[in-house]
KEKE-3310 file (N, C-alpha, C; in steps of 0.2 Angstrom, whole numbers, plus 5000, padded with zeros to 4 digits):
npx = (4949:4960:4963:4974:4976:4988:4986:4974:4973:4971:4973:4971:4958:4951:4954:4948:4935:4932:4932:4921:4910:4906:4899:4897:4910:4925:4921:4930:4934:4924:4929:4936:4940:4940:4950:4958:4961:4974:4979:4984:4975:4962:4951:4948:4939:4930:4930:4925:4914:4917:4917:4916:4931:4938:4947:4963:4977:4987:5000:5010:5003:4995:5004:5010:5000:4994:4981:4980:4982:4985:4995:4992:5001:4999:5004:5014:5031:5047:5050:5039:5036:5045:5050:5039:5034:5045:5043:5031:5032:5042:5032:5026:5016:5009:5012:5004:5007:5008:5021:5033:5045:5050:5051:5061:5072:5073:5071:5079:5082:5069:5063:5073:5070:5057:5057:5065:5055:5045:5034:5023:5027:5018:5017:5008:5002:5013:5019:5014:5000:4983:4988:4990:5006:5017:5012:5011:5026:5031:5025:5017:5026:5038:5046:5051:5065:5069:5073:5070:5063:5052:5045:5031:5029:5025:5012:5010:5021:5019:5006:5009:5019:5011:5001:5009:5012:5000:4993:5004:5010:5019:5032:5032:5018:5009:5013:5008:4995:4993:4995:4985:4974:4977:4984:4998:5010:5012:5025:5033:5044:5049:5041:5043:5058:5061:5063:5052:5048:5060:5062:5052:5056:5067:5061:5054:5065:5072:5061:5062:5074:5078:5086:5094:5092:5103:5095:5104:5111:5104:5101:5093:5085:5076:5060:5061:5070:5064:5058:5045:5050:5058:5048:5040:5050:5052:5041:5041:5051:5045:5043:5038:5039:5043:5044:5053:5055:5068:5074:5086:5096:5113:5121:5130:5134:5127:5126:5126:5116:5108:5100:5087:5081:5074:5070:5063:5065:5052:5048:5034:5026:5028:5022:5021:5020:5007:5002:4994:4990:4986:4988:4997:5009:5018:5029:5035:5048:5053:5060:5052:5042:5040:5034:5024:5011:5007:4994:4985:4977:4988:4987:4978:4964:4954:4959:4973:4968:4962:4973:4979:4969:4969:4981:4979:4969:4976:4984:4974:4969:4982:4983:4972:4973:4984:4997:5013:5019:5030:5031:5026:5034:5050:5064:5077:5094:5107:5115:5111:5122:5124:5127:5136:5129:5137:5141:5131:5124:5116:5104:5106:5097:5100:5100:5106:5111:5117:5131:5128:5138:5148:5150:5148:5140:5149:5160:5153:5151:5164:5169:5161:5163:5176:5174:5168:5155:5142:5131:5113:5105:5107:5102:5098:5086:5081:5080:5083:5080:5095:5103:5107:5098:5101:5097:5101:5103:5108:5116:5118:5127:5140:5135:5147:5157:5148:5146:5159:5162:5153:5159:5171:5164:5158:5168:5170:5170:5158:5148:5134:5125:5120:5103:5096:5096:5093:5088:5085:5074)
npy = (4903:4916:4932:4945:4961:4972:4988:4999:5005:5009:4995:4988:4991:4987:4973:4970:4974:4963:4951:4953:4951:4938:4930:4919:4916:4907:4893:4891:4903:4907:4902:4911:4925:4942:4947:4957:4973:4984:5000:5019:5029:5029:5038:5041:5043:5030:5018:5005:4995:4988:4977:4982:4985:4978:4986:4993:5003:4997:4989:4980:4972:4964:4956:4948:4941:4927:4922:4925:4919:4921:4935:4949:4960:4976:4988:4994:5001:5002:5002:5002:4990:4979:4974:4972:4962:4951:4950:4944:4932:4926:4923:4913:4916:4915:4924:4935:4947:4963:4970:4975:4982:4980:4966:4965:4970:4966:4952:4941:4939:4939:4927:4917:4917:4913:4901:4894:4896:4886:4893:4901:4913:4923:4932:4936:4949:4958:4961:4966:4968:4962:4953:4936:4930:4927:4914:4906:4906:4900:4888:4882:4885:4881:4869:4874:4879:4894:4908:4922:4936:4947:4964:4975:4983:4994:5005:5019:5024:5018:5023:5035:5037:5032:5041:5050:5046:5044:5057:5066:5073:5083:5075:5081:5087:5077:5070:5078:5078:5063:5064:5072:5063:5053:5041:5045:5048:5060:5064:5057:5049:5036:5028:5035:5035:5023:5015:5007:4998:4992:4985:4975:4967:4962:4953:4945:4940:4932:4922:4917:4912:4905:4910:4921:4939:4953:4968:4980:4977:4978:4986:5003:5013:5028:5036:5051:5056:5054:5061:5071:5070:5059:5049:5052:5050:5037:5030:5032:5024:5011:5008:5007:5016:5009:5007:4995:4981:4969:4954:4941:4928:4930:4932:4918:4916:4907:4906:4918:4933:4947:4960:4973:4989:5000:5013:5008:5006:4997:4985:4987:4975:4967:4958:4966:4978:4984:4986:4997:5013:5010:4998:4981:4970:4954:4945:4929:4919:4903:4887:4870:4879:4890:4906:4914:4926:4937:4947:4962:4972:4982:4988:4995:4995:4983:4975:4972:4968:4956:4948:4947:4940:4928:4923:4922:4912:4901:4899:4895:4883:4877:4874:4867:4855:4853:4850:4851:4862:4862:4869:4880:4887:4898:4892:4896:4899:4903:4917:4924:4929:4945:4953:4968:4983:4987:4975:4971:4966:4973:4983:5000:5016:5033:5050:5065:5082:5091:5104:5112:5106:5101:5083:5079:5066:5056:5057:5054:5040:5035:5037:5028:5016:5014:5008:4996:4997:4993:5002:5001:5012:5027:5045:5061:5070:5083:5100:5108:5124:5131:5119:5104:5088:5072:5055:5039:5021:5007:4991:4976:4978:4979:4988:4993:4996:5003:5015:5019:5022:5034:5043:5046:5053:5064:5074:5079:5094:5097:5092:5097:5092:5077:5072:5061:5044:5027:5011:4996:4984)
npz = (5197:5201:5196:5196:5191:5185:5182:5173:5161:5144:5139:5150:5154:5141:5143:5155:5151:5141:5149:5155:5147:5143:5135:5121:5121:5125:5135:5146:5151:5160:5172:5178:5189:5192:5203:5211:5205:5201:5202:5200:5206:5217:5213:5201:5185:5178:5163:5166:5178:5193:5207:5224:5232:5224:5217:5219:5226:5229:5222:5226:5236:5228:5219:5230:5234:5241:5236:5223:5207:5193:5187:5178:5169:5165:5164:5158:5153:5161:5175:5187:5183:5178:5192:5199:5191:5194:5207:5208:5202:5211:5221:5215:5205:5190:5173:5164:5150:5142:5139:5130:5131:5144:5142:5132:5136:5149:5147:5150:5163:5168:5162:5166:5181:5181:5174:5186:5196:5190:5183:5171:5158:5148:5133:5121:5118:5118:5105:5090:5095:5093:5084:5082:5084:5093:5099:5088:5083:5094:5093:5081:5070:5075:5069:5059:5050:5053:5043:5040:5048:5046:5048:5048:5062:5071:5072:5073:5066:5052:5050:5048:5036:5027:5025:5021:5009:5003:5002:5000:5010:5021:5035:5048:5049:5047:5058:5068:5066:5070:5082:5087:5084:5093:5089:5089:5103:5115:5117:5104:5103:5104:5095:5081:5080:5079:5092:5099:5089:5089:5101:5099:5087:5093:5102:5094:5086:5095:5099:5086:5083:5093:5104:5116:5113:5114:5119:5116:5105:5094:5080:5077:5067:5063:5057:5054:5044:5032:5019:5009:4995:4995:4996:4985:4974:4977:4974:4959:4956:4959:4971:4989:5005:5020:5038:5042:5053:5056:5056:5052:5045:5043:5027:5021:5034:5044:5058:5064:5066:5059:5066:5065:5063:5051:5040:5025:5007:5000:4987:4977:4974:4983:4999:5011:5006:5004:5016:5026:5035:5052:5053:5057:5051:5050:5042:5040:5036:5031:5031:5030:5026:5019:5015:5027:5032:5045:5049:5054:5066:5075:5088:5100:5111:5111:5101:5109:5121:5117:5114:5127:5135:5128:5131:5144:5144:5140:5150:5160:5155:5155:5169:5174:5168:5175:5168:5161:5149:5137:5126:5127:5136:5141:5137:5134:5134:5129:5122:5107:5092:5086:5071:5069:5062:5051:5045:5036:5022:5009:4997:4992:4992:4989:4991:4983:4984:4973:4966:4952:4941:4928:4924:4936:4940:4934:4942:4955:4952:4950:4963:4970:4964:4967:4979:4977:4975:4966:4953:4952:4946:4942:4942:4938:4944:4945:4949:4965:4968:4965:4966:4960:4959:4963:4961:4968:4966:4972:4968:4978:4992:5006:5020:5027:5016:5008:5017:5017:5005:5003:5012:5005:4995:5000:5002:4989:4980:4972:4979:4988:4998:5008:5008:5010:5015:5013:5015:5004:5000)
capx = (4955:4958:4967:4977:4978:4991:4985:4967:4973:4967:4974:4968:4949:4949:4954:4942:4928:4931:4932:4916:4905:4908:4894:4899:4916:4928:4918:4934:4935:4920:4931:4940:4937:4944:4951:4961:4965:4980:4977:4987:4972:4954:4945:4947:4932:4933:4924:4921:4912:4920:4914:4919:4936:4942:4952:4967:4983:4994:5001:5014:4999:4992:5007:5011:4993:4992:4974:4980:4985:4988:4996:4992:5005:4997:5004:5019:5037:5051:5049:5039:5033:5050:5050:5032:5034:5049:5041:5026:5035:5045:5027:5022:5012:5010:5012:5005:5011:5009:5025:5037:5050:5054:5053:5066:5078:5075:5069:5083:5082:5062:5063:5076:5066:5050:5059:5065:5050:5040:5028:5023:5027:5014:5017:5006:5000:5018:5021:5007:4993:4981:4989:4993:5013:5022:5013:5014:5032:5033:5022:5016:5031:5044:5048:5053:5072:5068:5077:5070:5057:5051:5038:5029:5027:5023:5006:5011:5025:5015:5000:5013:5021:5005:4998:5013:5011:4993:4991:5008:5010:5025:5031:5029:5010:5006:5013:5003:4988:4992:4995:4978:4970:4978:4989:5005:5010:5014:5032:5033:5052:5048:5038:5046:5065:5061:5063:5047:5050:5067:5059:5048:5060:5071:5057:5053:5071:5073:5059:5062:5080:5081:5091:5093:5094:5104:5093:5107:5114:5098:5101:5087:5084:5068:5057:5062:5073:5060:5054:5041:5053:5060:5042:5040:5054:5052:5033:5042:5055:5042:5044:5034:5044:5041:5048:5053:5060:5071:5080:5089:5102:5117:5123:5137:5136:5120:5126:5126:5110:5106:5092:5089:5076:5076:5065:5066:5061:5049:5045:5026:5023:5031:5016:5021:5020:5000:4999:4994:4987:4990:4990:5004:5010:5024:5031:5041:5050:5056:5060:5051:5036:5041:5033:5019:5011:5002:4990:4979:4978:4994:4986:4970:4960:4950:4965:4977:4964:4961:4979:4980:4964:4971:4987:4976:4965:4982:4986:4970:4971:4987:4981:4966:4976:4990:5002:5017:5019:5037:5032:5024:5039:5054:5070:5084:5100:5112:5113:5112:5128:5120:5131:5134:5124:5143:5141:5125:5123:5109:5104:5104:5094:5104:5099:5112:5110:5124:5131:5126:5145:5149:5154:5146:5137:5155:5163:5151:5152:5170:5170:5157:5168:5182:5174:5165:5148:5139:5124:5107:5103:5108:5098:5097:5080:5079:5084:5080:5084:5101:5106:5105:5096:5103:5095:5106:5100:5113:5116:5119:5134:5140:5135:5154:5158:5145:5148:5166:5161:5150:5163:5175:5159:5156:5174:5170:5168:5152:5143:5132:5123:5116:5097:5092:5100:5088:5089:5080:5072)
capy = (4905:4922:4936:4951:4965:4979:4994:4999:5010:5007:4989:4986:4992:4982:4966:4969:4972:4958:4946:4955:4950:4932:4927:4917:4917:4900:4892:4891:4911:4908:4900:4917:4930:4947:4948:4963:4977:4989:5008:5024:5033:5026:5042:5043:5040:5024:5015:4999:4995:4984:4977:4986:4981:4975:4991:4995:5006:4993:4983:4976:4967:4959:4952:4944:4938:4920:4920:4926:4914:4924:4943:4951:4965:4979:4996:4996:5004:4997:5001:4996:4983:4973:4974:4968:4954:4946:4948:4939:4926:4924:4921:4907:4918:4914:4932:4939:4954:4966:4976:4973:4986:4977:4959:4966:4972:4961:4944:4935:4938:4937:4919:4913:4918:4908:4893:4892:4894:4883:4897:4902:4921:4923:4939:4939:4955:4962:4962:4965:4970:4956:4947:4928:4929:4924:4907:4902:4905:4895:4880:4880:4886:4878:4864:4876:4883:4901:4912:4929:4938:4954:4965:4982:4982:5001:5007:5025:5025:5016:5026:5044:5036:5029:5047:5054:5043:5045:5063:5070:5078:5082:5072:5085:5089:5071:5068:5082:5074:5056:5065:5074:5056:5048:5038:5046:5050:5068:5062:5051:5047:5029:5026:5039:5034:5015:5011:5002:4991:4987:4980:4970:4964:4958:4947:4940:4936:4927:4916:4914:4909:4902:4913:4928:4944:4958:4974:4984:4974:4980:4993:5006:5020:5030:5040:5056:5059:5052:5067:5070:5071:5052:5046:5053:5045:5028:5029:5032:5018:5006:5006:5012:5016:5007:5005:4988:4978:4963:4949:4936:4924:4933:4928:4915:4913:4906:4906:4926:4936:4954:4962:4979:4993:5006:5014:5004:5004:4991:4984:4986:4970:4963:4958:4972:4986:4986:4987:5002:5014:5009:4990:4977:4963:4951:4940:4925:4915:4896:4879:4869:4881:4896:4912:4916:4932:4938:4953:4964:4979:4982:4991:4996:4991:4977:4970:4969:4963:4949:4943:4946:4936:4922:4922:4920:4905:4895:4897:4892:4876:4872:4874:4863:4849:4851:4846:4857:4863:4866:4874:4886:4890:4900:4889:4901:4901:4908:4924:4924:4932:4948:4956:4975:4986:4987:4969:4970:4966:4976:4988:5006:5021:5039:5056:5069:5088:5094:5111:5111:5106:5096:5077:5076:5059:5052:5058:5050:5034:5033:5035:5021:5010:5013:5003:4990:4999:4993:5006:4999:5017:5034:5048:5068:5070:5088:5105:5111:5130:5131:5113:5098:5083:5065:5049:5033:5015:5002:4983:4973:4981:4978:4994:4997:4998:5009:5021:5022:5027:5041:5047:5050:5058:5070:5077:5082:5101:5099:5089:5102:5088:5070:5072:5054:5038:5023:5003:4994:4977)
capz = (5197:5201:5192:5199:5185:5186:5177:5171:5156:5139:5138:5156:5153:5138:5146:5159:5147:5137:5154:5159:5143:5141:5131:5114:5121:5127:5142:5152:5153:5165:5177:5180:5193:5192:5211:5211:5201:5203:5199:5204:5210:5217:5211:5192:5183:5173:5159:5169:5184:5196:5213:5228:5236:5219:5215:5225:5224:5233:5218:5229:5237:5223:5217:5235:5237:5239:5233:5216:5203:5187:5187:5172:5168:5158:5166:5154:5155:5163:5182:5193:5179:5180:5199:5200:5187:5196:5213:5208:5199:5215:5224:5212:5200:5182:5171:5156:5150:5135:5141:5126:5133:5150:5141:5127:5140:5155:5147:5151:5170:5169:5161:5171:5187:5178:5174:5192:5199:5187:5181:5165:5156:5142:5131:5114:5116:5118:5099:5085:5097:5093:5079:5085:5080:5098:5100:5081:5083:5100:5092:5074:5066:5078:5067:5053:5051:5051:5040:5041:5050:5043:5051:5050:5069:5074:5068:5072:5059:5047:5049:5047:5031:5023:5025:5017:5001:4998:5001:4998:5016:5026:5041:5054:5047:5048:5065:5072:5066:5072:5090:5089:5084:5098:5085:5092:5109:5115:5116:5099:5100:5104:5089:5075:5081:5079:5098:5100:5084:5090:5107:5097:5084:5098:5105:5089:5084:5100:5097:5079:5081:5098:5108:5118:5110:5118:5116:5114:5098:5089:5076:5077:5065:5063:5050:5055:5039:5026:5016:5004:4990:4995:4995:4979:4970:4979:4969:4952:4956:4960:4979:4993:5010:5025:5045:5044:5058:5051:5059:5048:5047:5039:5021:5022:5041:5047:5066:5066:5065:5057:5068:5064:5063:5049:5035:5019:5000:4997:4979:4978:4973:4991:5003:5015:5004:5003:5023:5027:5041:5059:5053:5057:5048:5052:5037:5043:5029:5035:5028:5023:5025:5014:5018:5029:5034:5050:5047:5058:5070:5079:5093:5103:5118:5110:5099:5113:5125:5113:5115:5134:5137:5124:5136:5151:5142:5139:5157:5163:5152:5158:5177:5175:5167:5178:5165:5160:5141:5136:5120:5129:5142:5137:5140:5129:5139:5125:5118:5098:5090:5081:5068:5069:5054:5046:5040:5034:5015:5005:4991:4995:4990:4991:4987:4984:4982:4971:4963:4945:4937:4922:4926:4943:4939:4932:4949:4960:4950:4951:4971:4972:4960:4971:4986:4974:4975:4959:4953:4948:4942:4944:4938:4940:4943:4943:4954:4970:4968:4961:4967:4956:4964:4960:4964:4967:4968:4971:4969:4985:4995:5013:5023:5027:5010:5006:5021:5016:4997:5004:5015:5000:4991:5004:5000:4983:4980:4969:4984:4995:5005:5005:5012:5011:5013:5015:5012:4999:5002)
cpx = (4954:4965:4969:4980:4982:4991:4978:4967:4969:4968:4971:4961:4949:4949:4948:4935:4928:4929:4925:4909:4908:4903:4896:4907:4918:4924:4924:4936:4930:4923:4936:4938:4943:4945:4953:4963:4969:4979:4982:4983:4964:4949:4943:4941:4934:4927:4922:4920:4916:4917:4918:4924:4940:4949:4957:4973:4990:4996:5005:5009:4996:4997:5010:5005:4993:4987:4975:4985:4989:4989:4997:4995:5002:4999:5010:5025:5041:5050:5041:5038:5039:5049:5044:5030:5038:5047:5034:5027:5038:5039:5023:5018:5014:5009:5010:5005:5011:5014:5032:5045:5053:5054:5059:5072:5079:5072:5073:5083:5074:5062:5066:5073:5061:5052:5061:5060:5044:5034:5029:5023:5025:5015:5014:5005:5006:5021:5015:5000:4989:4982:4992:5001:5017:5020:5013:5021:5035:5030:5021:5021:5038:5047:5052:5060:5070:5073:5077:5063:5056:5045:5037:5025:5025:5018:5007:5015:5022:5010:5004:5016:5016:5002:5001:5013:5006:4991:4997:5010:5017:5025:5029:5021:5007:5007:5009:4996:4986:4992:4988:4973:4971:4982:4997:5006:5012:5021:5032:5039:5052:5047:5042:5054:5065:5063:5059:5047:5056:5065:5055:5052:5065:5067:5055:5059:5072:5069:5059:5069:5082:5086:5090:5095:5096:5101:5097:5111:5109:5099:5094:5089:5077:5067:5058:5064:5069:5056:5050:5044:5056:5054:5040:5044:5054:5046:5037:5046:5053:5042:5039:5039:5040:5045:5048:5056:5060:5075:5079:5096:5108:5119:5130:5140:5130:5119:5126:5120:5111:5099:5093:5081:5077:5070:5067:5061:5057:5047:5036:5024:5024:5025:5016:5020:5012:4999:5000:4990:4991:4990:4996:5004:5017:5024:5037:5043:5054:5057:5059:5045:5036:5040:5025:5018:5006:5000:4986:4981:4983:4993:4979:4967:4958:4955:4969:4974:4964:4968:4982:4975:4966:4976:4983:4972:4971:4983:4981:4969:4975:4987:4975:4968:4981:4996:5006:5017:5025:5036:5029:5028:5044:5060:5077:5088:5105:5110:5115:5118:5125:5126:5130:5132:5131:5143:5136:5125:5117:5110:5102:5100:5097:5102:5104:5109:5118:5125:5131:5133:5144:5153:5152:5144:5144:5158:5160:5152:5158:5171:5167:5160:5174:5181:5169:5157:5144:5132:5119:5105:5106:5106:5098:5090:5076:5083:5080:5083:5089:5105:5102:5102:5096:5101:5100:5103:5107:5112:5117:5126:5134:5140:5142:5157:5155:5145:5155:5167:5158:5155:5167:5171:5158:5162:5174:5167:5161:5147:5140:5129:5121:5110:5095:5097:5096:5090:5084:5081:5074)
cpy = (4913:4926:4942:4955:4971:4982:4994:5005:5007:4999:4985:4986:4988:4973:4965:4969:4965:4951:4947:4953:4943:4927:4925:4916:4909:4900:4893:4898:4911:4906:4906:4923:4936:4949:4954:4967:4984:4995:5012:5027:5030:5032:5045:5040:5035:5021:5009:5000:4988:4982:4980:4982:4978:4980:4993:4999:5003:4988:4978:4970:4963:4954:4946:4941:4932:4917:4922:4921:4917:4931:4945:4959:4970:4988:4999:4999:5000:4996:5005:4990:4978:4971:4969:4962:4949:4945:4944:4933:4921:4922:4916:4910:4916:4921:4931:4946:4956:4971:4973:4976:4982:4969:4960:4967:4967:4954:4939:4934:4937:4929:4915:4911:4911:4902:4890:4891:4891:4886:4899:4911:4921:4931:4940:4945:4960:4964:4962:4966:4964:4951:4943:4929:4926:4916:4903:4901:4900:4887:4879:4880:4884:4873:4866:4880:4890:4905:4919:4930:4946:4958:4973:4981:4988:5003:5014:5026:5023:5021:5034:5042:5034:5036:5051:5053:5045:5052:5068:5076:5078:5078:5075:5085:5084:5069:5072:5080:5068:5059:5068:5068:5052:5042:5039:5048:5058:5068:5057:5048:5039:5025:5030:5037:5027:5012:5007:4997:4988:4983:4974:4965:4959:4952:4943:4935:4931:4921:4912:4910:4905:4903:4919:4933:4949:4963:4979:4983:4977:4987:4997:5013:5021:5032:5047:5060:5058:5059:5065:5068:5062:5048:5045:5048:5039:5027:5029:5027:5012:5003:5010:5012:5015:5007:4999:4986:4970:4959:4943:4934:4927:4928:4926:4914:4914:4906:4914:4929:4944:4956:4969:4983:4999:5006:5012:5005:4999:4990:4983:4980:4965:4963:4963:4978:4989:4985:4992:5005:5012:5001:4989:4972:4961:4945:4936:4919:4909:4891:4875:4874:4886:4902:4912:4922:4934:4946:4955:4971:4977:4985:4991:4993:4984:4973:4967:4966:4957:4944:4942:4940:4929:4919:4918:4913:4900:4894:4893:4884:4873:4870:4869:4856:4847:4847:4851:4857:4865:4868:4880:4892:4894:4897:4892:4902:4905:4914:4921:4929:4937:4953:4963:4976:4986:4982:4967:4972:4968:4981:4995:5012:5028:5044:5062:5077:5091:5102:5109:5112:5100:5089:5075:5069:5055:5052:5053:5043:5030:5032:5029:5015:5009:5008:4998:4991:4999:4998:5002:5006:5023:5040:5056:5068:5079:5094:5106:5117:5129:5123:5108:5092:5075:5060:5043:5026:5011:4995:4981:4975:4979:4987:4997:5000:5004:5016:5024:5026:5035:5045:5051:5055:5064:5076:5080:5088:5102:5097:5094:5097:5081:5070:5068:5049:5032:5015:5002:4985:4974)
cpz = (5196:5199:5196:5191:5188:5180:5174:5165:5151:5138:5144:5155:5148:5139:5151:5156:5144:5143:5157:5154:5140:5136:5123:5115:5124:5133:5148:5154:5159:5171:5181:5184:5193:5199:5213:5206:5203:5200:5203:5208:5210:5215:5206:5190:5179:5170:5160:5175:5187:5204:5218:5232:5231:5217:5222:5222:5226:5227:5220:5232:5234:5221:5223:5237:5236:5236:5225:5212:5197:5188:5179:5173:5163:5159:5161:5157:5158:5172:5184:5189:5181:5188:5201:5198:5191:5204:5213:5204:5206:5220:5220:5206:5193:5179:5165:5155:5143:5135:5136:5128:5138:5147:5135:5131:5146:5154:5150:5159:5172:5168:5165:5177:5186:5179:5181:5196:5196:5185:5174:5163:5150:5139:5124:5114:5115:5110:5094:5087:5098:5088:5083:5080:5085:5097:5095:5081:5088:5097:5086:5070:5069:5075:5061:5055:5049:5049:5040:5044:5049:5045:5050:5058:5074:5070:5068:5065:5052:5044:5045:5039:5025:5021:5020:5010:4999:4999:5000:5003:5019:5032:5047:5054:5049:5055:5070:5073:5070:5081:5091:5089:5089:5095:5088:5099:5109:5114:5111:5098:5100:5099:5083:5076:5081:5085:5099:5095:5086:5096:5104:5092:5088:5101:5100:5086:5089:5101:5091:5079:5087:5103:5110:5114:5115:5115:5112:5107:5093:5086:5076:5073:5062:5056:5050:5049:5033:5024:5011:4997:4989:4993:4987:4974:4972:4974:4962:4951:4957:4966:4983:5000:5016:5030:5044:5050:5056:5056:5055:5049:5041:5032:5023:5030:5046:5056:5068:5062:5063:5061:5070:5063:5058:5042:5029:5013:4998:4992:4981:4977:4980:4995:5007:5014:5004:5011:5026:5033:5047:5059:5054:5053:5049:5046:5040:5037:5033:5028:5032:5021:5019:5016:5021:5034:5039:5050:5052:5062:5075:5086:5096:5107:5116:5106:5104:5118:5124:5115:5122:5136:5133:5128:5142:5151:5143:5146:5161:5162:5156:5166:5178:5172:5170:5176:5161:5151:5139:5129:5121:5134:5136:5140:5138:5134:5136:5123:5109:5097:5084:5079:5068:5061:5050:5042:5036:5025:5011:5000:4996:4990:4993:4988:4988:4981:4979:4967:4955:4940:4933:4925:4933:4945:4939:4939:4954:4958:4952:4958:4972:4970:4964:4977:4983:4975:4966:4959:4948:4943:4947:4939:4940:4938:4942:4947:4960:4971:4963:4962:4963:4961:4960:4964:4962:4969:4968:4971:4978:4986:5003:5014:5025:5021:5006:5009:5018:5008:4998:5008:5010:4996:4994:5003:4993:4983:4977:4974:4988:5000:5003:5010:5014:5010:5016:5011:5008:5000:4997)
residu = (MET:LYS:LEU:GLY:ILE:LEU:GLY:LEU:GLY:THR:VAL:GLY:THR:GLY:THR:VAL:GLN:LEU:LEU:SER:ASP:LEU:ALA:GLY:ARG:HIS:PRO:LEU:LEU:GLN:GLU:LEU:GLU:ILE:TYR:ARG:VAL:GLY:VAL:GLN:SER:LEU:ASP:ARG:GLN:ARG:ASP:VAL:LYS:LEU:PRO:GLU:GLY:VAL:LEU:THR:THR:ASP:LEU:THR:ALA:ILE:VAL:THR:ASP:PRO:ALA:VAL:ASP:ILE:VAL:VAL:GLU:VAL:ILE:GLY:GLY:LEU:GLU:PRO:ALA:ARG:SER:LEU:ILE:LEU:GLN:ALA:ILE:ALA:HIS:GLY:LYS:HIS:ILE:VAL:THR:ALA:ASN:LYS:ALA:ALA:ILE:ALA:ARG:PHE:GLY:ALA:GLU:ILE:PHE:THR:LYS:ALA:ASN:GLU:ALA:GLY:VAL:TYR:VAL:MET:LEU:GLU:ALA:ALA:VAL:GLY:GLY:GLY:ILE:PRO:VAL:ILE:GLN:PRO:LEU:LYS:GLN:SER:LEU:SER:VAL:ASN:ARG:ILE:GLN:THR:VAL:THR:GLY:ILE:VAL:ASN:GLY:THR:THR:ASN:TYR:ILE:LEU:SER:ARG:MET:GLN:SER:GLU:GLY:SER:ASP:PHE:ASN:ASP:VAL:LEU:ALA:ASP:ALA:GLN:LYS:LEU:GLY:TYR:ALA:GLU:ALA:ASP:PRO:THR:ALA:ASP:VAL:ASP:GLY:LEU:ASP:ALA:GLY:ASP:LYS:ILE:ALA:ILE:LEU:ALA:SER:LEU:ALA:PHE:GLY:GLY:ARG:ILE:ASN:ARG:ASP:ASP:VAL:TYR:CYS:GLU:GLY:ILE:ARG:GLN:VAL:SER:GLN:ALA:ASP:ILE:ALA:TYR:ALA:GLU:LYS:LEU:GLY:PHE:THR:ILE:LYS:LEU:LEU:ALA:ILE:ALA:GLN:ARG:MET:GLN:GLY:ASN:SER:ALA:LYS:LEU:SER:VAL:ARG:VAL:HIS:PRO:THR:LEU:VAL:PRO:LYS:ALA:HIS:PRO:LEU:ALA:SER:VAL:ASN:GLY:VAL:ASN:ASN:ALA:ILE:LEU:VAL:ALA:GLY:GLU:PRO:LEU:GLY:GLN:VAL:MET:PHE:PHE:GLY:PRO:GLY:ALA:GLY:ALA:GLY:ALA:THR:ALA:SER:ALA:VAL:CYS:ALA:ASP:ILE:LEU:ASN:ILE:VAL:ALA:LEU:LEU:LYS:THR:LYS:SER:PRO:HIS:PRO:LEU:LEU:ALA:CYS:SER:HIS:GLN:HIS:TYR:CYS:GLU:VAL:ALA:PRO:ILE:ALA:GLU:LEU:THR:THR:ARG:PHE:TYR:VAL:ARG:PHE:LEU:THR:LYS:ASP:ARG:PRO:GLY:VAL:ILE:GLY:LYS:LEU:GLY:THR:CYS:PHE:GLY:ASN:TYR:GLY:VAL:SER:LEU:GLU:SER:ILE:VAL:GLN:THR:GLY:PHE:GLN:GLY:LYS:LEU:ALA:GLU:ILE:VAL:VAL:VAL:THR:TYR:ASP:VAL:THR:GLU:SER:ASP:PHE:ARG:SER:SER:LEU:THR:GLU:ILE:ARG:THR:LEU:GLU:ALA:ILE:ASP:SER:ILE:PRO:SER:LEU:LEU:ARG:VAL:LEU)
# end
């Protein structure tokens, strides 16, 4: 069976290396031939050796070649990835992709065309690197009523927050180090603003809850505003701060979902609290299973190539048996209803800087009480210069009521600023 691989970057190179070293691996992999590999330039020095004629700059020729059975898309980005995937499907090719952005935004179009053409689109590598979570959601966990999917799905932000916690470093300093080490891109926007995690939770939510997710409905908030002061206060309160991607059924309305990404105070006893560095973890809760967590490296050539090749192997097995596998296909037609962030009910952590005036804490309590916001704790923690620092943790409250209370609080003469606002798991 012939593979056409689009892209020979980190993941593409890892995939070729794995498929070129088959000793001790599944015997079905020996039936594969790396037939064509599409690249931008033929002159670049590469870490893999391929037979003459395999490399080509004509990616369209790969996806339309009648000899190619499986197209592996690892170029990333939206275009030309989307167009090449659709062309490959139109020519009867099965697809293996690591492209979370294209699937999150164009999944409805891609899967509709794939179903019409009778081909598979496999995407294990799109979420969690080498962690097997896509196929478990499609198969092993498919009999469960999933209630919540909660994940640390971006290694860059987890690395930054872990270093801030362990070393007492500031965000900008750790980000600069992460860029030097290759954990963060030169433009880190997709990672640190939560956009990458938003793509991934959209995919996981679609699989977990059996319906399409409109990517524009996913609320995304990054970690730029998380300060060393917040890390320290969270530690004193028994929490650690993580960028979480969460999809869950809404309280009191199981037909509506909350799908969101934001930095969150996580209790130290929670399974996700100890996931540090570039590692990823996804916690799935459902009935009757309870909780199960998937943990491991969320990126890297070897980890992601492992997921890519596992998908290739699944397709090879299906082509060998010539028998369709309904649990590997995606047949969602309807869109899930995703609630706006204003309807979320959760706990909050908020840090105020105030002028040193008598009665400030009482006025804060009054404003919160006007909107039904109950306080778990309210503490003046010290001073920053001449400004008093007050930290508040609430009980469960709707986002809209909490935001309304902050609007009134901002009108108080004693309030200088609200430097931090984080949700609490």
